[in-house]
C-alpha positions as CSV (number, residue, x, y, z in Angstrom):
1,M,54.6,-68.9,-48.1
2,L,55.8,-66.8,-45.3
3,D,55.5,-68.2,-41.8
4,E,53.8,-66.6,-38.8
5,S,57.0,-65.1,-37.4
6,Y,56.5,-62.3,-40.0
7,L,53.2,-61.4,-38.5
8,D,54.8,-61.2,-35.1
9,Q,57.5,-59.0,-36.5
10,G,55.0,-56.8,-38.3
11,L,52.9,-56.3,-35.2
12,T,56.0,-55.5,-33.2
13,A,57.1,-52.9,-35.7
14,L,53.7,-51.3,-35.9
15,G,53.6,-51.1,-32.1
16,R,57.0,-49.3,-32.1
17,S,56.1,-46.8,-34.9
18,A,54.1,-44.4,-32.8
19,S,56.8,-41.8,-32.6
20,R,56.8,-41.5,-36.4
21,P,53.6,-43.0,-37.8
22,M,54.8,-43.2,-41.4
23,A,57.3,-45.8,-40.2
24,G,54.3,-48.0,-39.9
25,H,54.9,-48.8,-43.6
26,T,57.5,-51.2,-42.5
27,G,55.4,-53.4,-40.2
28,A,52.4,-53.1,-42.5
29,A,54.5,-54.4,-45.4
30,L,55.4,-57.6,-43.4
31,I,51.8,-58.3,-42.5
32,A,50.6,-57.6,-46.1
33,A,53.4,-59.9,-47.5
34,Y,52.3,-62.7,-45.2
35,F,48.7,-62.6,-46.3
36,F,49.6,-62.0,-49.9
37,S,51.7,-65.2,-49.9
38,R,48.9,-67.1,-48.2
39,E,45.9,-65.9,-50.2
40,N,47.3,-66.1,-53.7
41,E,48.9,-68.8,-55.8
42,L,52.5,-67.5,-56.4
43,E,54.7,-68.6,-59.2
44,E,57.5,-71.0,-58.2
45,G,60.3,-68.9,-56.7
46,A,58.2,-65.8,-56.2
47,G,57.7,-66.5,-52.5
48,D,61.4,-67.0,-52.0
49,L,62.2,-63.6,-53.5
50,L,59.4,-62.0,-51.5
51,R,60.9,-63.4,-48.4
52,E,64.3,-62.0,-49.3
53,I,62.8,-58.5,-49.8
54,I,61.0,-58.7,-46.5
55,D,64.2,-59.7,-44.7
56,E,65.9,-56.6,-46.3
57,I,63.1,-54.4,-45.0
58,V,63.6,-55.8,-41.5
59,A,67.4,-55.2,-41.7
60,K,66.9,-51.6,-42.7
61,D,64.9,-51.0,-39.5
62,G,62.7,-48.2,-40.9
63,E,65.6,-46.3,-42.3
64,E,63.6,-44.9,-45.2
65,W,61.0,-43.5,-42.8
66,G,63.4,-41.6,-40.5
67,L,64.1,-44.4,-38.1
68,G,67.5,-45.3,-39.4
69,A,71.0,-44.7,-37.9
70,E,70.0,-41.2,-36.8
71,K,67.2,-42.3,-34.5
72,P,67.6,-41.4,-30.8
73,D,69.6,-43.9,-28.8
74,D,66.7,-44.5,-26.4
75,L,64.3,-45.4,-29.3
76,P,64.2,-49.2,-29.6
77,A,64.7,-50.9,-33.0
78,L,61.4,-51.4,-34.8
79,F,61.8,-55.1,-34.6
80,A,63.1,-55.4,-31.1
81,P,60.9,-58.1,-29.5
82,Y,58.7,-56.9,-26.7
83,P,59.2,-58.5,-23.2
84,Q,57.1,-61.6,-22.7
85,E,53.7,-60.8,-21.3
86,A,50.6,-62.8,-20.7
87,T,48.1,-62.8,-23.5
88,D,44.8,-61.1,-22.8
89,P,42.1,-61.4,-25.6
90,D,40.0,-58.7,-23.9
91,L,42.6,-56.1,-24.8
92,L,41.9,-56.4,-28.5
93,S,38.8,-54.2,-28.3
94,A,40.9,-51.2,-27.4
95,I,42.2,-51.0,-31.0
96,P,38.9,-50.6,-32.9
97,A,37.7,-48.3,-30.1
98,A,40.8,-46.1,-30.7
99,L,40.3,-46.2,-34.5
100,E,36.7,-45.2,-34.1
101,Q,37.9,-41.8,-32.9
102,K,40.0,-41.3,-36.0
103,I,38.5,-43.1,-39.0
104,A,35.8,-40.6,-40.0
105,L,38.5,-38.0,-41.1
106,L,41.0,-38.7,-43.8
107,R,44.4,-38.8,-42.1
108,A,47.7,-39.1,-43.9
109,S,46.2,-40.4,-47.1
110,G,44.3,-43.1,-45.3
111,H,47.3,-44.6,-43.6
112,C,45.8,-44.7,-40.1
113,T,42.9,-46.9,-41.3
114,I,45.2,-48.9,-43.7
115,F,47.8,-49.8,-41.0
116,I,45.3,-50.6,-38.3
117,S,43.1,-52.9,-40.4
118,L,46.3,-54.9,-41.1
119,A,47.2,-54.9,-37.4
120,L,43.7,-56.2,-36.5
121,K,43.8,-59.0,-39.1
122,A,47.2,-60.1,-37.9
123,L,46.1,-60.1,-34.3
124,K,43.1,-62.2,-35.1
125,H,45.4,-64.7,-36.8
126,R,48.0,-64.5,-33.9
127,P,46.0,-64.1,-30.7
128,E,49.2,-64.9,-28.9
129,M,50.3,-61.4,-29.8
130,V,47.4,-59.7,-28.0
131,R,49.6,-58.5,-25.2
132,P,49.6,-55.2,-23.3
133,A,52.7,-53.7,-24.9
134,V,51.6,-54.6,-28.4
135,V,48.1,-53.3,-28.0
136,E,49.3,-50.1,-26.2
137,G,51.8,-49.4,-28.9
138,I,49.3,-49.8,-31.7
139,C,46.8,-47.5,-29.8
140,R,49.6,-44.9,-29.5
141,L,50.2,-45.2,-33.2
142,I,46.5,-44.4,-33.9
143,A,46.6,-41.5,-31.4
144,N,49.6,-39.9,-33.1
145,F,48.0,-39.6,-36.5
146,G,47.1,-36.0,-36.9
147,D,44.2,-34.3,-38.6
148,S,45.9,-33.6,-42.0
149,P,44.6,-35.6,-45.0
150,G,48.1,-35.5,-46.4
151,Q,49.5,-33.2,-49.1
152,G,49.1,-32.8,-52.9
153,Y,51.3,-31.3,-55.6
154,Y,49.3,-28.5,-57.3
155,G,51.8,-27.6,-60.1
156,E,55.1,-25.8,-60.3
157,E,53.8,-22.5,-59.0
158,A,51.7,-23.7,-56.1
159,G,53.9,-26.7,-55.3
160,W,53.1,-29.1,-52.5
161,R,50.2,-28.0,-50.3
162,K,48.6,-29.2,-47.2
163,G,45.2,-28.3,-45.7
164,V,43.4,-28.2,-49.0
165,A,39.6,-28.3,-48.5
166,V,37.5,-30.9,-50.1
167,D,35.6,-29.6,-53.1
168,P,32.0,-30.7,-52.6
169,E,31.4,-30.5,-56.4
170,V,33.8,-33.4,-57.0
171,E,33.1,-35.4,-53.9
172,P,31.2,-38.6,-54.4
173,A,27.6,-38.8,-53.0
174,P,27.2,-40.5,-49.7
175,Y,27.6,-44.3,-49.9
176,E,24.6,-46.5,-49.4
177,D,26.9,-49.4,-48.3
178,L,30.3,-50.9,-48.6
179,G,29.6,-52.2,-52.1
180,T,29.0,-48.6,-53.2
181,A,32.4,-47.5,-51.8
182,V,34.2,-50.4,-53.6
183,V,32.5,-49.5,-56.9
184,A,33.5,-45.9,-56.5
185,A,37.1,-46.7,-56.0
186,C,37.2,-49.2,-58.9
187,Y,35.8,-46.6,-61.3
188,E,38.5,-44.1,-60.2
189,L,41.1,-46.5,-61.4
190,I,39.3,-47.6,-64.5
191,A,38.4,-44.1,-65.6
192,D,41.8,-42.6,-64.8
193,D,43.7,-41.0,-67.8
194,K,47.0,-42.6,-66.7
195,I,48.7,-39.3,-66.4
196,K,50.8,-39.0,-63.3
197,R,49.5,-36.9,-60.4
198,A,51.3,-36.5,-57.1
199,G,49.7,-36.4,-53.7
200,Y,47.4,-38.1,-51.2
201,G,49.0,-41.4,-52.0
202,G,47.6,-41.6,-55.4
203,L,45.3,-44.5,-56.6
204,V,47.7,-46.9,-54.8
205,H,46.5,-45.6,-51.4
206,L,42.9,-45.3,-52.5
207,T,43.1,-49.0,-53.2
208,T,44.7,-49.9,-49.9
209,H,42.3,-47.6,-48.1
210,T,39.3,-49.2,-49.8
211,N,40.6,-52.7,-49.0
212,A,41.0,-51.6,-45.4
213,L,37.3,-50.8,-45.1
214,V,36.5,-54.2,-46.8
215,E,38.6,-56.1,-44.3
216,L,37.3,-54.2,-41.3
217,T,33.8,-55.3,-42.4
218,E,35.0,-58.9,-43.0
219,M,36.4,-59.0,-39.4
220,G,33.0,-57.9,-37.9
221,Y,33.7,-54.2,-37.7
222,G,31.1,-53.1,-40.2
223,A,29.8,-50.1,-38.3
224,L,33.4,-48.9,-37.9
225,A,34.0,-49.3,-41.6
226,Q,30.9,-47.3,-42.4
227,R,32.1,-44.5,-40.1
228,G,35.1,-44.3,-42.4
229,F,33.0,-43.7,-45.6
230,S,33.3,-39.9,-45.2
231,A,37.1,-40.1,-45.2
232,H,37.0,-42.4,-48.2
233,R,34.8,-39.9,-50.1
234,A,37.2,-37.1,-49.2
235,H,40.1,-39.2,-50.4
236,I,38.5,-39.5,-53.9
237,A,37.7,-35.8,-54.0
238,L,41.2,-34.7,-53.2
239,L,42.7,-37.1,-55.8
240,R,40.3,-35.7,-58.4
241,G,41.5,-32.2,-57.7
242,L,45.1,-32.8,-58.5
243,P,46.5,-31.4,-61.8
244,P,48.7,-33.5,-64.1
245,Y,52.4,-33.7,-63.1
246,H,54.8,-32.3,-65.7
247,S,58.4,-33.3,-66.3
248,N,61.3,-30.8,-66.5
249,D,60.6,-30.3,-70.2
250,G,57.0,-29.4,-69.5
251,Q,55.5,-32.6,-70.7
252,E,52.8,-34.5,-68.9
253,V,54.2,-37.7,-67.4
254,R,52.3,-40.9,-68.5
255,L,52.1,-43.9,-66.2
256,V,53.4,-47.2,-67.5
257,P,51.9,-50.4,-66.1
258,A,54.1,-53.1,-64.5
259,E,55.4,-55.5,-67.0
260,H,54.7,-58.5,-64.8
261,G,52.0,-59.3,-62.2
262,P,53.0,-59.6,-58.5
263,C,52.2,-63.3,-58.4
264,T,55.2,-63.9,-60.7
265,R,58.9,-64.4,-59.9
266,A,59.8,-61.8,-62.5
267,Y,57.9,-59.0,-60.7
268,W,60.0,-59.3,-57.5
269,Q,63.3,-60.1,-59.3
270,V,64.1,-56.4,-60.1
271,A,67.4,-54.6,-59.9
272,G,66.1,-51.4,-58.2
273,R,63.8,-52.7,-55.5
274,R,63.3,-49.2,-54.2
275,E,61.5,-48.4,-57.5
276,I,59.6,-51.6,-57.9
277,S,56.2,-49.9,-57.8
278,A,54.9,-48.9,-61.3
279,S,52.9,-46.2,-59.6
280,H,56.0,-44.1,-59.1
281,L,55.9,-44.1,-55.3
282,H,59.7,-44.3,-55.1
283,R,60.0,-43.6,-51.3
284,G,59.4,-47.0,-49.8
285,G,58.5,-48.3,-53.3
286,V,58.9,-51.9,-52.4
287,A,56.8,-51.6,-49.2
288,H,54.1,-49.9,-51.3
289,A,54.3,-52.6,-53.9
290,I,53.8,-55.3,-51.3
291,K,50.8,-53.5,-49.7
292,V,49.0,-52.6,-52.9
293,S,49.6,-56.0,-54.4
294,Y,47.9,-57.6,-51.4
295,A,45.1,-55.0,-51.2
296,A,44.3,-55.1,-54.9
297,F,44.1,-58.9,-55.1
298,H,42.1,-59.1,-51.8
299,L,39.8,-56.4,-53.1
300,L,38.8,-58.5,-56.1
301,G,36.7,-60.7,-53.8
302,A,34.6,-57.6,-52.8
303,I,33.8,-56.6,-56.4
304,E,30.4,-58.2,-57.1
305,D,29.9,-57.3,-60.7
306,D,31.9,-59.6,-63.0
307,G,32.4,-57.0,-65.7
308,L,33.7,-54.5,-63.2
309,R,36.0,-57.1,-61.7
310,D,37.4,-57.9,-65.2
311,C,38.1,-54.2,-65.9
312,F,39.8,-53.8,-62.5
313,V,42.0,-56.8,-63.2
314,R,43.1,-55.2,-66.5
315,E,44.1,-52.0,-64.6
316,I,46.0,-53.6,-61.7
317,G,49.3,-53.1,-63.4
318,Y,49.0,-49.4,-63.0
319,L,48.9,-49.8,-59.3
320,T,51.6,-52.4,-58.7
């Protein structure tokens, strides 16, 4: 199991990611790794490999997300500790209040909600980190997420496009409750034809987005999670509108499930850690693998129907 220092480092990195919000992947990966190692029974040796991978992520200091050696000299390292400040538990409420202004609209494939749900969970486990600089940094991160839902690849001719409107014909009906949202996301994975599509974070980010709403509810922010249902429905609609991705020879690219599950040593013992994710999210692949492994396994607890849960388990390899 990872120790709580990884939560502290993850929160620090999230608070320092405001200038480039996608660098939040780095801090979010540390937080997800901590909870994944605590909430699941890992095979002997898997935790040690996971720790090595996390330490490599820390050493890279956000390089994959544009915060590497070329970052401005006046921009602190992502993991540079904040100055010591007094803890103030009353500050925590500023984070869900800031997220409330953003959560109803799909932003950056759900990353705003995904990152902040992890931050809140970490802060509830580490109240010592509820300090002015940390909270202010995370609130700035929320504020800096724009209005774009992300981008999708619409074929060789159209290419990558932003600002695509949600098609109401394929958008799910309004959710009655959180359980309805969870079921909707599960069916997207189960019914998927396993043909690669590119954009809006794919089913990987629909899974982490769904789990973020689940965890917000578990932490007592149920009304906030419900406010995010509209963004979740938009996420599904945009994913449904993506065409199949074709290789250079014009063939549709089929997805291949991970050979091993993320609780095993073999899963993390890979030569090309950049491409660890079976879902083909090569940029930051290992960070995505950590976050979706945590989210998918945590999400299992929110699936009430035994048959649906069993089906979801059989499909997890296409996410991780």
